[in-house]
C-alpha positions as CSV (number, residue, x, y, z in Angstrom):
1,M,0.0,0.0,0.0
2,A,2.7,2.5,1.0
3,I,4.7,2.1,-2.2
4,D,1.8,3.6,-4.3
5,R,0.9,6.4,-1.9
6,V,0.8,9.8,-3.3
7,L,2.0,11.2,0.0
8,N,4.9,8.8,0.3
9,S,7.9,11.2,0.8
10,Q,10.3,8.6,-0.6
11,S,11.3,9.2,-4.3
12,K,9.3,6.8,-6.4
13,D,11.0,6.2,-9.8
14,K,13.4,7.6,-12.3
15,A,10.7,9.8,-14.0
16,E,10.0,11.5,-10.7
17,K,13.7,11.9,-9.9
18,N,14.2,13.6,-13.3
19,F,11.1,15.8,-12.6
20,N,12.5,16.8,-9.2
21,F,15.9,17.4,-10.7
22,A,14.5,19.9,-13.2
23,L,12.9,21.8,-10.4
24,R,15.9,21.7,-8.1
25,P,17.4,25.1,-7.0
26,Q,21.0,25.7,-8.1
27,S,22.2,28.0,-5.3
28,L,21.6,28.7,-1.7
29,A,19.8,32.0,-2.6
30,E,17.3,30.0,-4.6
31,C,16.6,27.5,-1.8
32,I,13.4,28.2,0.2
33,G,13.0,27.4,3.9
34,Q,15.6,25.9,6.3
35,S,16.9,29.5,6.9
36,S,19.1,28.6,9.8
37,I,20.9,25.8,7.9
38,K,21.3,28.0,4.8
39,E,22.9,30.7,6.8
40,K,25.4,28.3,8.4
41,L,26.2,26.7,5.0
42,A,26.6,30.1,3.4
43,I,29.2,31.2,6.0
44,A,31.0,27.8,5.8
45,T,31.2,27.8,2.0
46,E,32.4,31.4,1.8
47,A,35.0,30.8,4.5
48,A,36.3,27.7,2.8
49,Q,36.6,29.5,-0.5
50,K,38.5,32.3,1.1
51,R,41.0,29.8,2.6
52,G,41.1,27.8,-0.6
53,E,40.1,24.6,1.3
54,P,37.4,22.0,0.8
55,L,34.4,22.2,3.2
56,D,34.2,20.1,6.3
57,H,32.3,16.8,6.0
58,I,28.6,17.4,6.4
59,L,25.8,15.2,7.6
60,F,22.2,16.0,6.8
61,Y,19.5,14.1,8.7
62,G,15.7,14.2,9.0
63,P,12.6,12.8,7.3
64,P,12.7,11.9,3.6
65,G,11.8,14.5,1.0
66,L,13.0,17.6,2.8
67,G,15.9,18.5,0.5
68,K,19.0,16.6,1.8
69,T,20.1,15.6,-1.8
70,T,19.2,19.1,-3.1
71,L,21.4,20.8,-0.5
72,A,24.3,18.5,-1.4
73,H,24.1,19.5,-5.1
74,V,23.7,23.2,-4.1
75,I,26.8,23.0,-2.0
76,A,28.8,21.5,-4.9
77,N,27.5,24.3,-7.1
78,E,28.4,27.0,-4.5
79,M,31.9,25.5,-4.2
80,G,32.4,25.2,-8.0
81,A,33.0,21.5,-7.4
82,K,32.0,18.3,-9.1
83,I,29.7,15.9,-7.2
84,K,29.6,12.1,-7.2
85,T,26.6,10.4,-5.8
86,T,25.9,7.0,-4.4
87,S,24.0,5.3,-1.6
88,G,24.8,3.2,1.4
89,P,23.2,0.0,0.2
90,A,25.2,0.2,-3.1
91,L,28.5,0.1,-1.2
92,V,29.0,-3.4,0.0
93,K,32.7,-4.0,-0.1
94,Q,35.9,-1.9,0.1
95,G,36.4,-2.0,-3.7
96,D,33.0,-0.3,-4.2
97,I,34.0,2.8,-2.3
98,M,37.6,2.6,-3.5
99,G,36.6,3.2,-7.1
100,L,34.7,6.4,-6.0
101,L,37.4,7.8,-3.7
102,S,40.2,7.3,-6.3
103,N,38.3,9.4,-8.8
104,V,37.4,12.3,-6.5
105,G,39.3,15.4,-7.3
106,T,40.5,18.2,-4.9
107,G,37.5,20.0,-3.4
108,D,35.0,17.6,-5.0
109,V,31.9,16.4,-3.2
110,L,31.1,12.7,-2.5
111,F,27.4,12.4,-1.6
112,I,26.3,9.2,0.1
113,D,22.5,8.9,0.6
114,E,21.2,6.5,3.2
115,I,24.6,6.5,4.8
116,H,23.3,4.7,7.9
117,R,23.0,1.6,5.7
118,L,26.8,1.4,5.0
119,S,28.2,-2.1,5.6
120,T,30.7,-2.3,8.5
121,P,33.8,-3.0,6.3
122,V,33.0,0.0,4.1
123,E,32.3,2.3,7.1
124,E,35.6,1.4,8.7
125,F,37.4,1.8,5.4
126,I,36.3,5.4,5.0
127,Y,37.4,6.5,8.5
128,P,41.0,7.3,7.4
129,A,39.7,8.7,4.1
130,M,37.6,11.3,6.1
131,E,40.3,12.1,8.6
132,D,43.6,11.8,6.8
133,F,42.6,11.6,3.2
134,K,44.3,8.3,2.7
135,V,43.2,4.6,2.7
136,D,44.9,1.3,3.2
137,F,43.7,-0.9,0.4
138,T,44.2,-4.7,0.6
139,V,45.1,-6.4,-2.7
140,D,44.7,-10.2,-3.1
141,S,44.1,-12.4,-0.1
142,G,45.7,-15.1,2.0
143,M,49.5,-15.4,1.9
144,H,49.8,-13.2,-1.2
145,A,47.8,-10.3,0.4
146,K,49.5,-6.9,0.6
147,T,48.3,-3.5,1.8
148,I,48.8,-0.4,-0.4
149,N,48.6,3.0,1.3
150,F,46.7,5.1,-1.2
151,P,46.7,8.9,-0.8
152,L,43.5,10.8,-1.7
153,K,42.7,14.3,-2.9
154,R,41.1,16.5,-0.2
155,F,37.4,16.1,-0.7
156,T,34.1,16.8,1.1
157,L,31.9,13.9,2.1
158,I,28.2,14.7,2.5
159,G,26.0,12.1,4.1
160,A,22.2,12.0,4.2
161,T,20.1,9.8,6.5
162,T,16.6,9.5,7.8
163,R,17.9,7.6,10.8
164,A,20.8,9.5,12.4
165,G,20.5,7.2,15.5
166,L,21.6,4.2,13.4
167,L,24.9,5.8,12.6
168,S,27.8,4.5,14.7
169,A,29.4,7.0,17.0
170,P,32.8,6.8,15.2
171,L,31.3,7.7,11.9
172,R,29.0,10.4,13.3
173,G,32.0,12.0,15.1
174,R,33.9,12.4,11.8
175,F,31.5,14.9,10.4
176,G,32.4,18.5,11.0
177,M,28.9,19.8,10.5
178,M,25.6,18.1,11.3
179,H,22.3,19.7,10.3
180,H,18.7,18.5,11.0
181,L,16.2,19.4,8.4
182,E,12.8,20.4,9.7
183,F,9.4,20.2,8.0
184,Y,8.4,23.3,6.0
185,N,5.5,25.5,6.8
186,T,2.6,26.2,4.4
187,A,4.0,29.6,3.3
188,E,7.4,28.1,2.4
189,L,5.7,25.2,0.5
190,T,3.5,27.7,-1.3
191,T,6.6,29.6,-2.5
192,I,8.2,26.3,-3.6
193,I,5.1,25.3,-5.6
194,E,4.8,28.7,-7.2
195,R,8.4,28.4,-8.4
196,S,7.7,24.9,-9.7
197,A,4.5,26.0,-11.4
198,E,6.4,28.8,-13.1
199,L,9.1,26.5,-14.3
200,L,6.3,24.2,-15.7
201,N,4.5,27.1,-17.4
202,L,1.3,26.3,-15.4
203,E,-1.4,28.9,-15.0
204,S,-2.8,28.9,-11.5
205,E,-4.7,30.8,-8.9
206,S,-2.6,31.7,-5.8
207,D,-5.2,30.1,-3.4
208,A,-5.1,26.9,-5.4
209,L,-1.4,26.6,-4.9
210,S,-1.6,27.4,-1.2
211,L,-4.3,24.6,-0.9
212,I,-1.8,22.1,-2.4
213,A,0.8,23.4,0.1
214,S,-1.4,22.9,3.1
215,R,-2.0,19.2,2.1
216,S,1.7,18.5,1.5
217,R,2.7,17.3,5.0
218,G,5.4,19.9,5.2
219,T,7.5,18.1,2.5
220,P,8.6,19.7,-0.8
221,R,8.8,16.4,-2.6
222,V,5.2,15.6,-1.7
223,A,4.2,19.2,-2.7
224,N,5.8,18.8,-6.2
225,R,4.2,15.3,-6.6
226,L,0.8,16.7,-5.7
227,L,1.4,19.5,-8.2
228,R,1.9,16.9,-10.9
229,R,-1.2,15.0,-10.0
230,V,-3.3,18.2,-9.9
231,R,-1.8,19.3,-13.2
232,D,-2.9,16.0,-14.8
233,Y,-6.4,16.3,-13.4
234,A,-6.7,19.9,-14.6
235,Q,-5.6,19.0,-18.1
236,V,-8.2,16.1,-18.3
237,K,-11.1,17.4,-16.3
238,G,-10.6,21.1,-16.7
239,S,-9.0,23.7,-18.9
240,G,-5.5,23.1,-17.7
241,R,-5.6,26.0,-15.3
242,L,-5.2,25.2,-11.6
243,T,-8.2,26.6,-9.7
244,R,-9.2,26.0,-6.2
245,D,-12.2,23.9,-7.3
246,I,-9.9,21.7,-9.5
247,V,-7.4,21.2,-6.7
248,E,-10.1,20.3,-4.2
249,K,-11.6,17.7,-6.6
250,S,-8.2,16.2,-7.4
251,L,-7.2,15.9,-3.8
252,E,-10.6,14.4,-2.9
253,M,-10.0,11.8,-5.6
254,E,-6.7,11.0,-3.9
255,Q,-8.4,10.7,-0.5
256,I,-6.2,13.4,1.0
257,D,-7.9,15.3,3.8
258,A,-7.6,18.9,5.0
259,L,-4.5,18.1,7.1
260,G,-2.7,16.1,4.4
261,L,-3.6,12.7,5.8
262,D,-4.3,9.9,3.4
263,R,-5.9,6.4,3.9
264,L,-2.8,4.9,5.4
265,D,-2.4,7.7,8.0
266,R,-6.0,7.4,9.0
267,S,-5.8,3.6,9.1
268,F,-2.8,3.9,11.4
269,L,-4.7,6.2,13.7
270,M,-7.9,4.2,13.6
271,A,-6.0,1.0,14.4
272,L,-4.3,2.7,17.4
273,A,-7.7,4.1,18.5
274,K,-10.1,1.2,17.9
275,I,-8.0,-2.0,18.2
276,Y,-5.5,-0.8,20.8
277,N,-7.9,1.4,22.7
278,G,-5.8,4.5,22.1
279,G,-2.5,2.9,23.0
280,P,0.1,2.4,24.1
281,A,0.8,-0.1,21.3
282,G,4.2,-1.3,19.9
283,I,5.2,-0.4,16.4
284,E,5.6,-4.1,15.5
285,A,2.0,-4.8,16.5
286,L,0.7,-1.9,14.5
287,A,2.7,-3.0,11.5
288,A,1.2,-6.5,11.7
289,T,-2.3,-5.1,12.1
290,L,-2.0,-2.9,9.0
291,G,0.0,-5.4,7.0
292,E,2.8,-2.9,6.5
293,E,6.5,-2.9,7.1
294,R,7.8,-1.4,10.3
295,D,10.2,0.8,8.4
296,T,7.3,2.2,6.4
297,L,5.4,3.3,9.5
298,E,8.5,4.7,11.2
299,D,10.0,6.5,8.2
300,V,6.9,7.5,6.2
301,V,3.8,7.7,8.4
302,E,4.9,8.5,12.0
303,P,7.1,11.6,11.5
304,Y,4.3,13.8,10.3
305,L,1.8,12.4,12.8
306,L,4.3,13.2,15.5
307,Q,5.0,16.6,14.2
308,I,1.3,17.7,14.1
309,G,0.7,16.2,17.6
310,F,-1.6,13.2,16.6
311,V,0.6,10.5,18.0
312,R,2.8,10.3,21.1
313,R,5.8,8.0,21.6
314,T,6.2,6.6,25.1
315,K,8.4,3.9,26.6
316,R,5.5,1.5,26.4
317,G,4.6,2.3,22.8
318,R,2.5,4.7,20.6
319,E,-0.5,6.6,21.9
320,I,-3.2,8.5,20.1
321,T,-3.9,12.1,21.2
322,S,-7.1,14.0,21.7
323,A,-6.3,16.2,18.7
324,A,-6.2,13.1,16.5
325,C,-9.5,11.8,17.9
326,K,-11.2,15.1,17.3
327,H,-10.0,15.0,13.6
328,L,-11.3,11.5,13.2
329,G,-14.6,12.3,14.9
330,L,-13.9,10.0,17.8
331,S,-14.1,10.6,21.5
332,L,-11.7,9.3,24.0
333,K,-14.6,7.8,26.1
334,N,-15.9,5.5,23.3
335,I,-12.5,4.9,21.7
336,G,-12.7,1.1,22.1
337,E,-16.1,0.7,20.7
338,N,-16.8,-0.3,17.1
339,T,-18.3,2.4,14.8
340,D,-19.2,2.6,11.2
341,S,-16.1,4.9,10.7
342,E,-13.9,2.0,11.6
343,K,-15.3,-0.1,8.7
344,D,-14.8,2.9,6.3
345,F,-11.1,3.1,7.1
346,F,-10.4,-0.7,6.9
347,E,-12.5,-1.7,4.0
């Protein structure tokens, strides 16, 4: 279910990646939101350029879809450097990362997405690369094995993760800068969508774009995806112009409510409310009830529900809040009773 969600903040396919790449800002000045992080990065990049040195290694962490990859490319542009990108799961053995490191030039950026998923051998291999810009590469094996000390150019490693807590302390400690990306507010998302609509030559009403922004869960990637869906709907069911009425009908078809919750979000809350009497309930139990992966609930569903105050995390498990009950039309007193609304969400 989660894979096909419109509101899934994970990047879906190559077409969407290309779409997002076309809308990606090229400089810090073009970036919208994350003002504190932008200010720190602007100072760091300018100082590094004045000294003629590469930037410190940087770690971006936070929920998916907030711009970690975008910021990595923007930093490379600001530094006038090339960027090589890869991901943690793609780097299984030392040879995988060695090929990248040996081709990185002075001042270049190596971007590793999902860096928390690096294998232990690769993680330990890059420690000296990050600290001393050299690696000890083992050639052959057994009695013929020999270690070659390979010097590297001074580069900047930028890591991105949705699970900073899964990074080992030695790896985390080697990053000179660590920045947590926050969810965006509606005004910031509206500005982002306005820029995207302009790049796509879309005619639109301002209140139509702000409506899309208010349903985007504080996430630019979701906002741009909804813009694509609404654009398709407008071209088929309307004149191609984005009006408030067209947007409302399009989002209603996608079952996205006024707070940006979709069917899976509501199912998560209803399971917590009706099956587990409001909680506390463990994430494994909720995943089994909904037939979803635990990672899907933790990475895709929970962050936004926690941010808007609909779910609490306790030592004993997840609990629903009175605000969520109000949104679902439930009362805390009859939270364990069966209602017609429960059937609606689970059918």
